[in-house]
C-alpha positions, 0 to 999 in steps of 0.5 A, spaced: 389 112 094 387 112 087 393 116 085 397 110 089 394 105 085 395 108 079 402 108 080 402 101 083 399 099 076 404 103 072 410 099 075 407 093 074 405 094 067 413 096 066 415 090 070 411 085 065 413 089 059 420 087 061 419 080 062 413 078 057 418 075 052 421 070 058 415 068 060 411 066 054 409 059 054 414 058 060 417 053 055 423 057 053 427 063 057 431 068 053 435 072 058 440 077 058 439 079 050 444 084 047 447 086 040 453 089 037 455 091 030 459 086 027 462 087 019 456 092 018 451 087 021 448 086 027 450 080 032 445 078 037 447 074 043 443 071 049 442 066 054 437 061 052 434 056 057 429 050 055 424 049 061 420 044 058 424 039 055 430 039 050 429 044 044 432 046 037 433 053 035 431 053 027 431 060 025 431 067 026 428 074 024 427 081 025 422 086 022 427 091 021 432 086 018 432 084 010 434 077 013 437 073 018 441 067 020 444 063 025 452 063 025 457 058 027 453 051 028 457 045 026 455 043 019 450 038 018 447 039 025 442 043 029 442 049 034 440 044 040 438 047 046 439 042 052 433 041 057 434 046 063 442 047 063 441 052 057 445 055 052 448 061 050 448 065 043 455 068 044 461 071 040 465 065 041 460 060 039 454 060 035 450 067 035 444 070 030 446 075 025 441 080 022 443 082 015 441 089 012 438 092 018 434 099 017 436 105 020 442 108 024 446 102 028 447 107 034 448 105 041 442 104 045 437 102 039 432 097 041 432 091 036 426 086 035 428 079 034 424 073 033 427 066 034 423 060 032 424 053 036 422 046 034 417 045 040 417 052 043 415 055 037 416 063 035 419 067 041 420 074 041 424 079 045 428 085 044 436 087 044 439 093 046 445 095 041 451 096 045 456 102 043 462 096 043 463 091 038 463 084 040 469 082 044 475 078 041 479 075 046 485 073 042 489 067 043 495 065 048 500 060 046 499 053 050 506 049 050 506 042 047 505 039 054 498 042 054 492 037 051 485 035 053 481 029 052 473 029 053 468 023 055 461 023 056 456 018 059 449 018 059 446 019 066 440 016 070 435 022 068 436 022 061 442 027 061 449 027 060 455 027 064 461 031 061 468 029 063 475 032 061 482 029 062 488 034 061 495 035 061 499 041 062 493 045 065 490 047 071 482 048 072 481 055 076 475 058 078 471 064 077 475 068 082 481 067 078 478 070 072 482 076 069 489 074 072 493 070 067 497 065 070 500 060 064 497 053 064 491 056 068 484 057 066 477 054 064 474 050 059 469 053 054 463 047 052 460 047 046 454 043 043 454 043 035 458 049 036 453 053 040 456 055 047 453 051 053 458 055 058 464 055 062 467 049 065 471 051 072 473 043 073 473 037 069 466 035 070 459 038 068 452 035 067 448 037 061 441 036 060 437 031 055 438 033 048 433 033 042 433 026 039 439 024 034 446 026 033 450 031 036 457 033 038 460 036 044 466 040 044 471 043 049 476 049 048 481 050 054 482 058 055 486 062 060 483 066 066 483 072 061 479 068 056 484 067 050 483 060 047 490 056 048 493 054 042 499 050 039 501 053 032 494 057 031 490 050 033 486 051 039 487 046 045 481 042 044 477 036 044 470 033 041 466 027 042 460 024 038 453 022 042 447 020 040 440 022 044 435 016 044 428 018 043 
């Protein structure tokens, strides 16, 4: 019986050790962390969900790096995390870059990361270094007839309704991913440069934002995840919004 209880206790301790950073305070969840070497530095990716109202990611650090920064945020704006709907640190948007990481950057290495939020304070987690570089999907020519417009409107619960209007483009679901058909695909939705996720249809709801000015933007992508472009310019649209207190 004692041996059985000891095994159960060890299992519970191991389980708690894998999730402590997502449950700490329950204000912010940081899930699916990963890391990759980009230009000699370490890029950190993760999903962030603000469970206790909107938040802002202010800074990043690591005890194993000389410095860190948040790459890809629109100039003059903050890394805003919508309430509940979440955001992504991703290679095709904003992500954390750890500069001057000590030691060998080999696959499987565990890298400690610290993120400081405006409301949720300091959150710590660990990311495993991948043996592959951050993926660059490239681009696909769209054709002049393809374009997109974006409109947003506040909803009754303090969030935002996102509406897209497209020409020369058809939205396709997850089941179509990986099979390119010209003019088919999905949208990538961003807030101040921080990726919110994919849009498989023309509408989506985003939670309440931190008060102040923000920019929603969308880029049309092929089923194979390349961004559609015309003369090297992404088929994209953006709109400014103000979240009232």
